[in-house]
N, C-alpha and C positions, 0 to 999 in steps of 0.2 A: 504494500500500500504506500501511497505518497506520504512523504514526511511533512506533516502539517505545519510545524513551526517555521520551516523554511519558507513556505508559501505565505504564511501569515506575518512573518517578521522580516526575514532577510530580503526577500524579493522586493517588497515595497521600498525598503531602504536603498537597495541597489538601483531601482528605477529612479528614485528621488535624486540620488547622487549623480547618476548619468544625465538626467534632465538638467540639474543645476550646473553641471560642467558644460553641457552644450549651450545653455543660455549665457553662461559666463564668457564662453569663447566668442559668442555673437557680440556681447558688450565690448569685449576687448577689440574686436574688429572695428567697431564704431569709433573707439578712442583712437586707433591708429589712423583712421580716415580723417578725423578731426585734426590730429597732429600733422598729417601730410598737408591738409588745407592751410593750416597755420604756417607751416614752413614755406609753402609756396607764396603766401601773402607776405611773409617777411622778406622773401627773395625779391618780390616786386617793389616793396618799400626800399630795399637796399639799392635796387637799380635806379629808382627815382632820386634817392639821396646822392648817388654817384653822379648822376647827370647834373644835379644842382651844384655839387662840389666842383665839377668841371667848369660850369659857367662862372662860379665864384672865383675860381683860379684865374680865368680870363679877365674878369673884372678887376681883380687885384693887380694883375700885370698892367692893365690900362691905368689904374690909379697910380701905381708906382711910376709909370712913364710920365704921367701928368705932373706928379710931384717933382720929378727930376727936372722937367721943363720949367716948372715954376721956380725952382730953386736956382736955376741958372740965370 
């Protein structure tokens, strides 16, 4: 005959653990996707800041040239 304690106690616990592990892995996948989105957003911000820095460097050179002309 079937062992009743296994089906009444252990099997439901095993199913619960398996379902919890499966749901937890789905949650972790969502976290990874959000982190990837955040990293790409930071990359776009870095690109914009680099472009601004490049423009500011050009402006600084022009200001230095104008200051040199004014000093002469």
